[in-house]
BAPA-967076 format. One record per residue (C-alpha): residue number from 1; residue in one letter; x, y, z. Coordinates in Angstrom, 1 decimal, padded with zeros to 4 digits. Example, Ala and Ser with C-alpha at 12.3 -4.5 7.8 and 13.67 -1.06 7.14 Angstrom:
residues 2
ATOM  resi  resn      px      py      pz
ATOM     1     a   012.3  -004.5   007.8
ATOM     2     s   013.7  -001.1   007.1
end
This chain:
residues 369
ATOM  resi  resn      px      py      pz
ATOM     1     h  -010.3   026.2  -004.0
ATOM     2     t  -007.6   024.4  -006.2
ATOM     3     a  -006.1   025.1  -009.5
ATOM     4     i  -003.7   023.2  -011.7
ATOM     5     m  -001.1   025.1  -013.6
ATOM     6     t  -000.1   023.7  -016.8
ATOM     7     d   002.7   023.9  -019.4
ATOM     8     l   005.2   025.5  -016.9
ATOM     9     l   008.9   025.7  -017.8
ATOM    10     p   011.6   024.2  -015.5
ATOM    11     a   013.8   026.5  -013.5
ATOM    12     t   011.6   029.4  -014.1
ATOM    13     e   010.3   032.1  -011.7
ATOM    14     y   006.6   032.7  -011.9
ATOM    15     n   004.3   035.5  -010.2
ATOM    16     y   000.7   034.7  -009.4
ATOM    17     r  -002.2   035.9  -007.4
ATOM    18     v  -005.5   034.7  -006.6
ATOM    19     g  -009.0   036.4  -006.5
ATOM    20     d  -012.1   037.0  -008.7
ATOM    21     n  -013.2   039.5  -011.3
ATOM    22     d  -013.7   042.3  -008.6
ATOM    23     d  -010.5   044.3  -008.6
ATOM    24     s  -010.7   044.8  -004.8
ATOM    25     d  -010.7   041.1  -004.1
ATOM    26     w  -007.4   039.9  -005.4
ATOM    27     s  -004.6   038.7  -003.3
ATOM    28     e  -001.0   040.2  -003.2
ATOM    29     t   001.3   039.0  -005.9
ATOM    30     f   003.3   035.9  -004.9
ATOM    31     t   006.3   034.2  -006.4
ATOM    32     f   007.5   030.6  -006.9
ATOM    33     s   010.1   028.9  -008.9
ATOM    34     t   009.6   025.6  -010.8
ATOM    35     q   012.2   022.8  -010.3
ATOM    36     d   015.6   023.2  -012.0
ATOM    37     f   016.2   019.7  -013.4
ATOM    38     e   020.0   020.7  -014.1
ATOM    39     k   020.9   021.6  -010.4
ATOM    40     d   023.4   019.6  -008.7
ATOM    41     s   021.7   019.7  -005.2
ATOM    42     l   018.6   019.9  -003.3
ATOM    43     e   017.9   021.3   000.1
ATOM    44     f   014.7   020.5   001.9
ATOM    45     i   013.1   020.9   005.4
ATOM    46     a   011.3   018.4   007.8
ATOM    47     f   009.6   018.4   011.1
ATOM    48     g   006.5   017.5   012.7
ATOM    49     d   004.0   018.7   015.3
ATOM    50     h   003.7   022.4   014.4
ATOM    51     g   000.7   024.4   015.6
ATOM    52     l   000.5   028.1   016.3
ATOM    53     s   002.7   028.7   019.4
ATOM    54     d   005.6   031.1   019.7
ATOM    55     e   007.9   028.1   019.2
ATOM    56     a   006.0   027.1   016.0
ATOM    57     q   006.6   030.7   014.7
ATOM    58     n   010.3   030.4   015.5
ATOM    59     t   010.2   027.0   013.5
ATOM    60     a   008.6   028.9   010.5
ATOM    61     n   011.2   031.8   010.9
ATOM    62     l   013.9   029.2   010.7
ATOM    63     v   012.6   027.7   007.7
ATOM    64     r   012.7   031.1   005.8
ATOM    65     s   016.3   031.5   007.0
ATOM    66     f   017.4   028.6   004.6
ATOM    67     k   017.1   030.7   001.4
ATOM    68     n   017.7   027.7  -001.0
ATOM    69     a   015.3   025.3   000.7
ATOM    70     e   012.8   024.1  -002.0
ATOM    71     l   010.6   021.9   000.0
ATOM    72     v   009.1   021.4   003.4
ATOM    73     i   007.6   018.0   004.5
ATOM    74     l   005.5   018.1   007.7
ATOM    75     a   005.1   014.8   009.7
ATOM    76     g   001.6   015.1   011.0
ATOM    77     d  -000.2   017.3   013.6
ATOM    78     i  -000.3   020.4   011.6
ATOM    79     s  -002.6   023.0   013.1
ATOM    80     y  -004.0   021.4   016.1
ATOM    81     a  -007.6   022.7   015.1
ATOM    82     n  -009.1   020.0   017.0
ATOM    83     g  -012.5   020.8   015.3
ATOM    84     e  -012.3   024.5   015.5
ATOM    85     q  -012.1   025.2   011.7
ATOM    86     s  -010.9   028.9   012.1
ATOM    87     v  -007.9   027.8   013.5
ATOM    88     w  -006.9   026.0   010.0
ATOM    89     d  -007.5   029.5   008.5
ATOM    90     d  -005.2   031.3   011.1
ATOM    91     y  -002.5   028.5   010.5
ATOM    92     a  -002.4   029.1   006.6
ATOM    93     n  -002.6   032.9   007.0
ATOM    94     n   000.1   032.9   009.7
ATOM    95     f   002.7   030.9   007.6
ATOM    96     q   001.5   032.1   004.1
ATOM    97     s   004.7   033.9   003.4
ATOM    98     t   006.6   030.4   003.2
ATOM    99     m   003.7   028.3   002.0
ATOM   100     s   003.1   030.6  -000.8
ATOM   101     n   006.5   030.2  -002.6
ATOM   102     i   007.6   026.6  -001.8
ATOM   103     p   005.6   023.4  -001.4
ATOM   104     w   004.6   022.2   002.1
ATOM   105     m   003.9   018.5   001.7
ATOM   106     m   001.8   017.3   004.6
ATOM   107     a   001.2   013.7   006.1
ATOM   108     p  -001.9   013.4   008.6
ATOM   109     g  -001.4   013.1   012.3
ATOM   110     n  -003.8   011.9   015.1
ATOM   111     h  -004.7   015.7   015.5
ATOM   112     e  -005.9   015.8   011.8
ATOM   113     n  -008.6   013.2   012.9
ATOM   114     e  -011.4   015.5   014.0
ATOM   115     t  -014.0   012.5   014.2
ATOM   116     t  -014.9   013.6   017.7
ATOM   117     y  -016.0   016.9   016.2
ATOM   118     g  -017.8   015.6   013.3
ATOM   119     y  -015.3   016.3   010.6
ATOM   120     g  -013.0   013.2   010.5
ATOM   121     f  -010.3   014.1   008.2
ATOM   122     d  -012.2   016.4   006.2
ATOM   123     a  -010.3   019.5   006.8
ATOM   124     y  -007.1   017.8   006.0
ATOM   125     e  -008.4   016.4   002.7
ATOM   126     t  -010.1   019.5   001.7
ATOM   127     r  -007.3   022.0   002.4
ATOM   128     f  -004.2   019.9   000.9
ATOM   129     e  -003.9   018.5  -002.5
ATOM   130     m  -001.0   016.1  -002.9
ATOM   131     p   000.3   014.8  -006.4
ATOM   132     s   000.5   011.2  -006.4
ATOM   133     n  -000.8   007.8  -007.9
ATOM   134     s  -002.5   006.7  -004.7
ATOM   135     d  -005.7   008.4  -005.2
ATOM   136     t  -005.9   010.0  -001.8
ATOM   137     d  -004.1   012.8   000.0
ATOM   138     l  -003.8   010.5   003.0
ATOM   139     w  -000.8   008.7   001.7
ATOM   140     h   001.0   009.6  -001.2
ATOM   141     s   004.3   009.8  -003.1
ATOM   142     f   006.4   012.2  -005.5
ATOM   143     d   009.8   012.7  -006.9
ATOM   144     y   011.8   015.7  -006.4
ATOM   145     g   015.5   016.6  -006.9
ATOM   146     g   016.7   013.1  -006.9
ATOM   147     v   014.5   011.9  -003.9
ATOM   148     h   011.6   009.8  -003.9
ATOM   149     f   009.5   011.0  -001.1
ATOM   150     v   006.6   008.7   000.5
ATOM   151     a   004.1   010.0   003.0
ATOM   152     i   002.2   007.3   004.9
ATOM   153     s  -000.8   007.8   007.4
ATOM   154     t  -000.3   006.0   010.6
ATOM   155     e  -003.8   007.2   011.4
ATOM   156     h  -005.5   004.9   008.8
ATOM   157     p  -005.4   000.9   008.4
ATOM   158     y  -001.9  -000.4   007.3
ATOM   159     y  -002.3  -004.1   008.0
ATOM   160     e  -001.8  -006.7   005.5
ATOM   161     g  -004.6  -006.5   002.6
ATOM   162     t  -005.3  -002.9   003.2
ATOM   163     d  -005.3  -000.2   000.6
ATOM   164     q  -002.5   001.6   001.9
ATOM   165     l  -000.1  -001.3   002.6
ATOM   166     q  -000.8  -002.7  -001.0
ATOM   167     w  -000.1   000.8  -002.3
ATOM   168     l   003.1   001.1  -000.1
ATOM   169     k   004.6  -002.1  -001.1
ATOM   170     s   003.9  -001.4  -004.9
ATOM   171     d   005.3   002.3  -004.6
ATOM   172     l   008.5   001.4  -002.8
ATOM   173     s   009.3  -001.6  -005.1
ATOM   174     a   009.0   000.8  -008.2
ATOM   175     a   011.0   003.4  -006.4
ATOM   176     n   013.7   000.9  -005.5
ATOM   177     a   013.8  -000.4  -009.1
ATOM   178     n   014.3   003.4  -010.4
ATOM   179     r   017.3   004.2  -008.3
ATOM   180     e   019.4   005.1  -011.4
ATOM   181     a   017.0   008.1  -012.0
ATOM   182     v   016.0   008.8  -008.5
ATOM   183     p   018.8   007.7  -006.1
ATOM   184     w   017.1   008.4  -002.7
ATOM   185     i   014.2   007.2  -000.9
ATOM   186     v   012.9   009.2   002.1
ATOM   187     i   009.7   008.0   004.1
ATOM   188     y   007.8   010.3   006.5
ATOM   189     g   004.6   009.7   008.5
ATOM   190     h   003.4   010.7   012.1
ATOM   191     k   003.9   007.9   014.7
ATOM   192     p   007.3   006.5   014.6
ATOM   193     l   008.6   003.0   014.5
ATOM   194     y   011.4   003.9   017.0
ATOM   195     t   011.0   006.2   019.9
ATOM   196     s   012.1   006.0   023.6
ATOM   197     h   009.1   008.0   024.9
ATOM   198     g   008.4   005.1   027.1
ATOM   199     h   004.7   005.6   027.5
ATOM   200     d   002.5   002.2   027.0
ATOM   201     t   000.3   003.6   024.4
ATOM   202     h   003.1   004.9   022.4
ATOM   203     d   005.3   001.9   022.7
ATOM   204     d   002.4  -000.5   021.6
ATOM   205     t   001.8   001.6   018.4
ATOM   206     m   005.5   001.6   017.7
ATOM   207     i   006.0  -002.2   017.9
ATOM   208     e   003.0  -002.8   015.6
ATOM   209     l   004.1  -000.2   013.0
ATOM   210     r   007.5  -001.8   013.3
ATOM   211     t   006.5  -005.2   012.8
ATOM   212     i   004.4  -004.5   009.8
ATOM   213     l   006.3  -001.9   008.1
ATOM   214     e   010.0  -002.3   008.9
ATOM   215     p   010.6  -005.6   006.6
ATOM   216     i   009.0  -003.5   003.6
ATOM   217     l   011.4  -000.5   004.4
ATOM   218     l   014.3  -003.0   004.6
ATOM   219     e   013.5  -004.7   001.4
ATOM   220     n   013.5  -001.5  -000.5
ATOM   221     s   016.6  -000.1   001.0
ATOM   222     v   014.8   003.1   002.4
ATOM   223     d   017.5   005.5   003.1
ATOM   224     l   015.9   007.7   005.8
ATOM   225     a   012.6   007.6   007.8
ATOM   226     i   011.3   010.9   009.5
ATOM   227     w   008.4   010.8   012.0
ATOM   228     g   006.6   013.0   014.5
ATOM   229     h   004.2   012.4   017.4
ATOM   230     d   006.8   012.6   020.2
ATOM   231     h   007.9   016.1   021.1
ATOM   232     f   011.5   015.8   021.2
ATOM   233     y   014.4   015.0   018.8
ATOM   234     e   015.6   011.3   018.5
ATOM   235     r   017.9   009.8   016.0
ATOM   236     t   018.7   006.1   015.7
ATOM   237     w   021.6   004.1   014.3
ATOM   238     p   020.8   002.2   011.1
ATOM   239     v   018.5  -000.4   012.8
ATOM   240     v   016.5  -003.5   012.2
ATOM   241     n   014.1  -005.2   014.6
ATOM   242     g   015.8  -003.1   017.5
ATOM   243     n   019.2  -004.2   016.6
ATOM   244     i   022.1  -002.0   015.1
ATOM   245     t   023.1  -003.1   011.7
ATOM   246     t   026.1  -000.8   011.2
ATOM   247     k   027.8   002.0   013.1
ATOM   248     g   029.1   003.4   009.9
ATOM   249     v   032.4   004.7   008.9
ATOM   250     n   034.8   005.0   011.9
ATOM   251     e   031.9   003.7   014.1
ATOM   252     d   031.2   007.1   015.5
ATOM   253     g   027.6   007.7   014.1
ATOM   254     l   028.6   010.6   011.8
ATOM   255     m   028.8   008.8   008.5
ATOM   256     f   027.1   005.9   006.9
ATOM   257     v   027.2   004.0   003.6
ATOM   258     s   023.5   004.0   002.9
ATOM   259     g   021.4   000.9   002.0
ATOM   260     f   021.6  -001.4   005.1
ATOM   261     s   018.6  -000.2   006.8
ATOM   262     p   016.8   003.2   007.5
ATOM   263     i   018.0   005.6   010.0
ATOM   264     h   014.9   006.9   011.8
ATOM   265     i   014.4   010.4   013.2
ATOM   266     v   011.8   011.5   015.5
ATOM   267     a   011.2   015.3   014.8
ATOM   268     g   008.1   016.1   016.7
ATOM   269     v   010.0   019.5   017.3
ATOM   270     g   007.9   021.9   015.5
ATOM   271     g   006.4   023.9   018.1
ATOM   272     r   004.3   022.0   020.8
ATOM   273     d   005.0   021.6   024.3
ATOM   274     s   008.1   019.2   024.6
ATOM   275     y   007.9   015.7   025.9
ATOM   276     e   010.3   013.8   028.3
ATOM   277     y   011.7   010.8   027.0
ATOM   278     a   012.3   007.5   029.3
ATOM   279     d   015.2   007.7   031.5
ATOM   280     e   016.8   004.7   029.9
ATOM   281     q   018.2   005.3   026.3
ATOM   282     p   018.1   002.2   024.2
ATOM   283     d   021.1   000.9   022.4
ATOM   284     w   019.5   001.7   019.0
ATOM   285     s   019.2   005.3   020.0
ATOM   286     f   022.2   007.5   018.9
ATOM   287     h   021.1   010.9   019.9
ATOM   288     r   018.1   012.5   021.6
ATOM   289     e   017.2   015.9   023.2
ATOM   290     v   014.5   018.0   024.3
ATOM   291     t   014.4   021.1   022.2
ATOM   292     h   012.5   022.8   019.2
ATOM   293     g   014.0   023.1   015.7
ATOM   294     l   013.8   021.3   012.3
ATOM   295     l   015.7   019.0   010.0
ATOM   296     h   017.7   020.7   007.3
ATOM   297     i   018.6   018.0   004.7
ATOM   298     t   021.0   018.6   001.7
ATOM   299     v   021.2   016.2  -001.3
ATOM   300     n   024.2   016.5  -003.4
ATOM   301     h   024.2   014.6  -006.7
ATOM   302     t   027.9   015.0  -007.6
ATOM   303     t   029.1   013.4  -004.4
ATOM   304     e   026.1   011.1  -004.0
ATOM   305     t   025.6   012.3  -000.4
ATOM   306     m   022.7   013.2   001.8
ATOM   307     h   023.8   015.5   004.7
ATOM   308     v   021.2   015.7   007.6
ATOM   309     e   021.4   018.1   010.3
ATOM   310     y   019.2   019.0   013.2
ATOM   311     v   018.9   022.7   013.8
ATOM   312     r   017.7   024.1   017.0
ATOM   313     s   015.3   027.1   017.0
ATOM   314     d   018.5   029.2   018.1
ATOM   315     e   020.2   028.1   015.0
ATOM   316     t   022.8   026.0   016.8
ATOM   317     i   023.3   022.4   015.4
ATOM   318     g   022.2   019.5   017.7
ATOM   319     d   023.0   016.5   015.5
ATOM   320     s   024.5   015.9   012.1
ATOM   321     f   025.4   012.9   010.0
ATOM   322     l   026.1   012.1   006.4
ATOM   323     l   024.7   009.3   004.2
ATOM   324     l   026.5   008.3   001.1
ATOM   325     k   026.1   005.8  -001.7
ATOM   326     e   028.1   002.6  -002.4
ATOM   327     t   028.5   003.9  -006.0
ATOM   328     s   030.5   007.0  -004.8
ATOM   329     t   034.1   006.9  -005.5
ATOM   330     t   035.6   009.8  -003.8
ATOM   331     l   034.2   012.2  -001.3
ATOM   332     i   035.4   015.5   000.1
ATOM   333     v   034.2   015.8   003.7
ATOM   334     e   033.5   019.3   005.0
ATOM   335     e   034.3   020.1   008.6
ATOM   336     e   031.5   022.4   008.7
ATOM   337     k   029.0   019.7   008.1
ATOM   338     g   029.8   018.1   011.5
ATOM   339     v   031.5   015.0   010.0
ATOM   340     p   035.2   014.0   009.9
ATOM   341     g   037.3   016.7   008.0
ATOM   342     p   038.6   019.0   006.7
ATOM   343     g   039.6   017.9   003.4
ATOM   344     i   039.9   014.1   004.0
ATOM   345     f   039.5   012.0   000.9
ATOM   346     l   037.6   008.8   001.4
ATOM   347     n   038.1   005.9  -001.1
ATOM   348     i   034.7   004.4  -000.9
ATOM   349     l   035.8   001.3  -002.6
ATOM   350     t   037.3   000.1   000.7
ATOM   351     l   034.0   000.7   002.4
ATOM   352     i   032.1  -001.7   000.0
ATOM   353     s   033.8  -004.9   001.0
ATOM   354     a   033.2  -004.1   004.6
ATOM   355     s   029.6  -003.3   003.7
ATOM   356     l   028.9  -006.6   002.0
ATOM   357     i   029.7  -008.4   005.3
ATOM   358     k   027.4  -006.1   007.3
ATOM   359     r   024.6  -006.4   005.0
ATOM   360     r   024.8  -010.3   005.4
ATOM   361     n   024.5  -009.7   009.2
ATOM   362     q   021.5  -007.4   008.7
ATOM   363     y   019.6  -010.2   006.9
ATOM   364     q   020.6  -012.4   009.8
ATOM   365     l   018.9  -010.1   012.1
ATOM   366     m   015.6  -010.0   010.1
ATOM   367     e   015.1  -013.6   010.8
ATOM   368     s   014.2  -012.8   014.3
ATOM   369     y   010.9  -011.4   013.2
end
């Protein structure tokens, strides 16, 4: 069942429950708050490959620990029902305490494809309703807190001439033209464009996705790309066609002027059994580790920054970096964020001249496609 609430006020807490006219058949009362358009920051969570394991429960507990998080994005492989529809019920019931008060926005993974069991993507499409102009829940986009979020389906055709690719081109072009109102673009889906998993089937899909989608992401200056599918954590440098476009401020991988090319993150760390990656780490791979956890991302509108950290299930920080806009003028970098600090003032104007040189190099790299 779905219902649409209308005429809601911003920055307002609402209580709600669901049921029928029989007083004995009503749910408990839940609470959610509508978006505060005057708020100076946004915190959101991201991960993929969840399920119902003990590690998945640890991930959900970690989600709840971030009291200011307003949104969860899940990059595919959600319940691992694999045709057993009661598992979908168990999944929703198990994580209801969080799902009932902040949105969980989904993208489909290969385990949402229950064709072998006669269902196709019916369970996914029936259980999740995504606001978008795409006319499908399989790929969609929405704006929230200064970020344009774009979910794609790597499980459906994305070749030239397909509905999905045509929609993606149009959506990203419009979002890129709307940067003044919504400065950031984050894309997420299941199978990654960059992974050092090393298995032939994964590598073949990776190259195919990269060849088709990467030029579109680059053309529209997508800031961050989040994927699942491989059950480990891996973060790239800003990269195009396997080539690093910039090593950022101080070239230490901790701070980047955004807009060159996306940083890609494999975050299939939500709860399934971990994978081992290939022994050899590619040059484009900045950091990788075999753990469980989630991405905790903070967007600050005053400093025009996006802070991304990988938080392990034991609440330690596995990785951390900062994206900032060229339009920033001054930035205070906090030591606790894991980037240069404390109290360092950066004159971003000195970065812009260097960034223009690197941007030219980036487009030269694209010519190798």
